[in-house]
Phi, psi and omega in degrees: 000135175277122180285147179273129185295162178280150170299152178302326181262031194302316179294318173300322186284331186287315179307309181295328185284330177286334176296336183284348181046046171254333179295139183050050175245167175296164181289160187224131182293340182295324178275315176313318177309316186291312174302316174304305179305318183292317176304314175300310183298323187257003186046059185245145177281340179225137174218133179220142165255121181253141173250127186260100176277187183305314184227013182213156170248118199250134181263113177284321176218148190205123170245130174086015181218122188276335179269157175260359176198154170232163179292136186296334182290347181249003188275147168296317186295331179306321171289318191295329180290351178269007182229148179271000182257153168307148168258114181245120172238106192282338176205109188293337177293342185260005185244126181297340184285328189228011182297322179260007184294137184298335176282352176267307187294320182247181180298149004276010179053063176293137181238336183229140172218134159226128183229142177237125172305143171236145183245159181258180183307327184281351185084014176270145173277118180254349183181207185212160154257125182220158183231137182230144171226159188252020170210146178304147176202158173281155176220115186278180174289327175294327170296313175311309189290331182287325179299321181297308182305317177292321176293329173289326169306313179296316182292330180283329174294330178302318188279325185262001180315126180255117165230155179284158180307324178302314177288332178292325180286329172302306188288335174296325184281348187241138172280170189298325186286328175284333178292319182303321179297343185248008173248135177294122186293328181280313189264344179061035168253175165306141167273184189297320183296317178299310190288322176300319178293318174298326179295318179297322184293314184294329179289310183310315177298325181284324169308310185285342187246004179050053183260192175245132178237135183248140176225137175239135168250133184234138167229130177294126189289140166049045183288333176300318186292335173286317179296324188283329185273330194246339183099159182299321178302322176294320176308313173300312182304317171301317177291324182291323179284334177294316180297315183295321182292324179291319178307320181289356181227024177236169183278167176295328186270359175276167184237134180235132179224152180268122185270334176158140180055243176250029181250143183237150167236126186242138176242130176241090184283134173059063184293357184077218181273355187290129183284148174312314184298325182292317183299304184299332183283321175307317176297309190296314182297325176295318181291330183270006192274081180081163175291158168273126178272108176254025181084294179264000181201149185248122188253118180258135178208153182223179186214152173262142187231120169248121186226132179231155177226143183230132165274104199293330179288346179259330186208104180271107175259140179278179188294309183304319183282334180281322169303316178303311183295328170294327182288314176306314177300323182292317184303310184296326176296321179293317185285330173295353171123006178061172186058044190209176187231138170237130180226156179206154164263151177247000000 
């Protein structure tokens, strides 16, 4: 395999990439929409938004890829970032750069690759939007134009990406290794330690600003039954899909974390005029929106939601008290028959 040389501006490129605070961060629906659209538009099994770090290729969004990163030395995208034009490889076995690549020779046996470099606001190429297939295929001039359009969408999303100030502060304090330790590896959400940290920060901010904070506890209904009847890999797929569906209906500056098992904690700073019951119903409806299609079986699943809102200038609750209140609301939702929402103001 021919290794990709480093760009002439590699050091500056990496500094610029780190300023974006994208490496080793939770999945975001604004990027996942793009990879889902790309996979559907081109009928591809795998679509990725990659960021090329010093020695790894990290996936900000992935459809059809279970891992979150691969070595840069083995990446196709390491070659793509060296050119302003898309890299199209119709049959990897016929390309001297990739014919002996382990991902071609061994599983997953990549046969087709199309990648378009994506740049950030400073003009540095930081990664790619790429497509993979496991059989050779053609890629027309119209396909190349469509890939350009989607890559521009990625670049626009870099510019307009919305995270809460709280999440940005947390990311700025951590290097990539410490960020990795705060992300759930299966679901690519914040883990319990991280979402707890975010809650304390959001509460402190709400106290200073006399604001409103809304907190939701979400628990997948009868999840043990799914694991028992279909196996843990199917259970993992349900958890992943539930997290994806929740991300699709929350704002970029809301926070989603896995609290434990099949339970999630969501934080909504300054929800505006939306009542907690409406927020909870939006989450519940998204999760119950049709079965998960696994090809040979359809898995139906729902969730119970307990949600509380607190006006900090009227009632100052600490984090533990707010979590306990949301947990009690969740318990009442389960007692009411599950697949429902119980909400309250504190």
